[in-house]
VOGU-3710 file (C-alpha; in Angstrom, 3 decimals, decimal comma):
1> mselevntlh> 53,664/-56,869/145,299  55,449/-59,831/146,780  54,807/-63,477/145,777  53,604/-64,207/149,686  50,792/-60,796/148,827  49,108/-62,429/145,248  49,102/-66,079/147,216  47,804/-64,396/150,242  45,415/-62,655/147,511  44,464/-65,595/145,883
11> ekflyttvlv> 43,199/-68,076/148,915  41,947/-65,328/151,047  40,109/-63,538/148,697  39,913/-65,472/145,274  39,219/-68,822/146,291  36,667/-68,001/148,951  34,209/-66,775/146,481  31,481/-68,727/144,777  28,809/-68,303/142,176  25,318/-68,596/143,184
21> rtkkaggsgs> 22,340/-69,798/140,901  19,386/-70,503/141,374  16,671/-71,410/138,296  16,336/-68,506/137,089  18,986/-65,713/138,573  22,549/-65,661/139,484  24,780/-63,901/141,574  28,127/-64,491/144,097  28,390/-65,644/147,468  31,072/-66,048/150,175
31> vifskktdks> 32,096/-69,271/152,465  32,124/-68,044/156,050  32,278/-71,146/157,570  33,601/-75,297/156,925  34,038/-77,086/160,431  32,813/-80,383/161,581  29,465/-79,832/163,782  28,157/-83,669/163,550  28,810/-85,982/166,682  30,156/-88,246/164,724
41> geefstfvlt> 33,145/-86,076/163,828  33,575/-86,881/160,524  31,475/-84,597/158,192  31,882/-80,747/157,792  29,048/-78,171/157,705  29,786/-75,765/155,244  27,699/-72,055/155,113  27,522/-69,223/152,039  26,482/-65,716/152,986  24,638/-64,184/150,178
51> nfhviedave> 22,246/-61,540/149,134  18,530/-62,250/149,514  17,696/-61,023/146,249  20,003/-63,757/144,635  18,357/-66,277/145,792  15,058/-64,706/146,192  12,734/-66,781/142,999  13,716/-70,173/145,135  11,475/-69,037/147,771  7,827/-69,764/147,363
61> yktewdnfak> 4,559/-69,161/149,203  1,751/-71,006/148,868  -1,185/-71,501/150,766  -2,291/-75,021/152,101  -5,122/-76,298/154,158  -4,085/-77,215/157,313  -6,381/-80,081/159,351  -4,704/-79,478/162,331  -5,786/-75,850/162,820  -8,876/-76,138/160,445
71> keikkevrap> -8,336/-73,183/158,362  -5,757/-72,177/155,737  -2,080/-71,118/156,117  0,524/-69,691/154,403  3,904/-71,807/154,260  7,108/-70,887/152,687  8,542/-73,283/150,092  12,617/-73,165/149,647  13,641/-74,503/146,420  17,980/-75,667/146,450
81> vdvhffkyky> 19,684/-73,527/144,798  23,506/-74,333/143,049  26,886/-72,874/144,627  29,702/-73,297/142,024  33,784/-73,627/143,390  35,982/-72,504/140,595  38,750/-74,651/139,603  42,314/-73,519/138,627  45,672/-74,192/137,442  49,071/-72,253/137,978
91> qsqqigtysa> 47,386/-70,736/140,660  44,956/-68,152/138,400  43,789/-69,735/135,221  40,288/-71,105/135,787  39,870/-74,329/134,246  36,260/-75,172/135,388  34,311/-75,057/138,182  31,958/-78,418/140,287  29,371/-77,459/141,962  27,346/-78,591/144,628
101> tahivagnke> 23,465/-78,375/146,166  22,913/-76,295/148,752  19,446/-75,383/150,956  18,976/-71,968/152,140  18,840/-72,104/155,999  18,017/-68,264/156,873  16,976/-65,125/154,928  15,733/-61,877/155,718  14,244/-59,912/152,344  14,737/-56,704/154,349
111> edlallkldd> 18,380/-56,810/155,277  18,538/-58,665/151,816  20,913/-61,203/153,526  20,757/-64,921/153,409  22,603/-67,937/154,044  23,254/-71,458/152,348  24,188/-74,616/153,862  25,803/-76,686/151,490  25,217/-80,704/150,983  28,681/-81,411/150,646
121> pnaakhvatl> 29,939/-83,356/153,868  33,947/-82,405/153,170  35,291/-79,156/154,697  35,699/-75,974/152,091  39,665/-75,373/151,677  39,488/-71,765/151,931  36,663/-69,515/154,354  36,614/-65,575/154,643  37,220/-63,835/157,688  34,609/-61,335/158,991
131> ypreklnelr> 35,949/-58,119/160,142  35,652/-57,855/164,426  32,675/-56,208/165,047  34,439/-54,241/168,021  36,686/-52,689/164,951  34,037/-50,576/163,803  35,545/-47,241/164,747  38,974/-48,194/163,054  37,406/-48,425/159,120  38,042/-44,964/157,691
141> ifdkvicvga> 37,772/-43,038/154,170  40,732/-44,020/152,099  41,308/-47,491/153,080  41,493/-49,700/150,344  39,410/-52,328/149,465  38,591/-55,209/146,914  35,547/-56,156/145,497  35,252/-60,118/144,440  32,327/-61,662/142,777  31,252/-63,200/139,819
151> glghavfpth> 30,113/-59,896/137,973  27,823/-60,636/134,770  28,153/-64,090/135,533  31,571/-64,316/134,824  34,250/-66,264/137,001  34,707/-64,824/139,825  37,010/-61,511/139,246  38,568/-58,928/141,800  38,303/-55,341/141,325  40,225/-52,516/143,763
161> geitslmgpd> 39,022/-49,210/145,410  38,601/-47,392/148,383  36,198/-46,537/151,260  34,648/-43,887/149,865  31,451/-43,545/152,841  30,646/-45,336/155,535  27,211/-45,469/156,984  26,776/-41,653/156,707  23,231/-40,386/156,299  24,006/-40,475/152,044
171> diienksfim> 24,555/-43,793/152,610  21,188/-45,072/153,614  18,728/-46,787/151,495  15,334/-48,014/152,462  16,437/-47,206/156,245  18,934/-49,339/156,103  22,729/-48,286/156,707  25,433/-49,359/153,674  29,159/-48,884/152,701  30,162/-46,897/149,788
181> tsapsifgns> 32,901/-47,475/147,661  35,053/-46,781/144,369  35,734/-50,578/143,702  33,563/-51,269/140,421  30,445/-53,453/140,641  27,846/-54,311/138,797  25,400/-57,223/138,373  26,389/-60,410/139,385  28,483/-58,952/141,931  25,497/-59,056/144,106
191> ggalylkrtq> 26,120/-61,466/147,235  29,820/-61,606/147,044  32,571/-59,879/149,473  34,278/-56,527/149,800  37,547/-57,067/151,966  39,271/-54,603/153,760  43,042/-55,184/151,949  45,013/-54,366/154,718  43,481/-56,838/157,227  42,661/-59,669/154,515
201> elvgvpsris> 39,270/-59,475/156,415  35,741/-59,217/154,740  33,694/-55,888/155,930  30,644/-56,053/153,199  28,583/-57,739/151,018  27,904/-55,682/147,843  24,470/-55,553/146,991  23,432/-52,159/144,988  25,152/-49,549/142,996  23,824/-46,328/142,159
211> valvgfggsp> 22,121/-45,673/138,857  21,855/-42,584/136,792  18,567/-41,613/135,151  19,435/-40,642/131,251  16,329/-40,184/128,850  14,013/-43,117/129,606  16,560/-45,571/130,937  19,010/-45,801/133,695  22,810/-45,621/132,825  24,652/-47,906/136,154
221> isfmsysipf> 27,564/-46,020/138,116  29,551/-48,931/138,841  32,493/-46,899/140,964  29,199/-45,819/143,247  28,498/-49,402/144,571  26,977/-50,082/148,062  28,073/-53,179/150,385  26,058/-54,344/153,558  28,042/-53,722/156,537  29,860/-55,773/158,305
231> triyqflddn> 27,681/-54,516/161,247  24,403/-56,021/159,953  26,313/-59,163/158,683  26,543/-60,042/162,417  23,113/-58,773/163,606  21,557/-60,802/160,633  23,433/-64,156/162,043  23,218/-63,529/165,470  19,221/-63,163/164,402  19,136/-66,748/162,782
241> c> 22,365/-69,022/163,998
//
């Protein structure tokens, strides 16, 4: 692999991935947007995509009396979460983290997707690129992919594999389509990114792994991992943004 290819993998895959933490849980996320959006043109809005189940314990539902409606109503309360960016020296040697508070601006439990907005007004240096939705028919089994995430709470790391099943009948879970890959994934990778290596674009969000029942417990099959496909990501963003 050339030095240019290694540099590109760091900037396109590794540095765009973050660790997402709530008070009780943690997972991964990807920076998908960071641009100036305020009228002054000085502050940046930065958004991170993750799984809903990663931040679910930050969402509570409380029943309160509404004086205007004269009845009790159910309200959703969203607590802030922490997003951790990793710092490196010599490109790859992880030397620490810096964190930013983020707020949940959109979430869909059924789709298992959530969007976070950072409080930090500064630009994110590295932003993931979504695979174009019109190129769905160009994806193939055997396409090389890279899964990036903070598995088991470890600093972000990549695993390599291939697309092994592409939104077929066996990839429908709870009436939702998934992409199955052989890139190993484990708890904590949820909410991270699945990249198509040849285009360097995000094609999915790792969210599930297969589990084989053994005796009274289950054993995770990390090379049969499922990612929410980019088609569902686009629909989630269209519905909420």
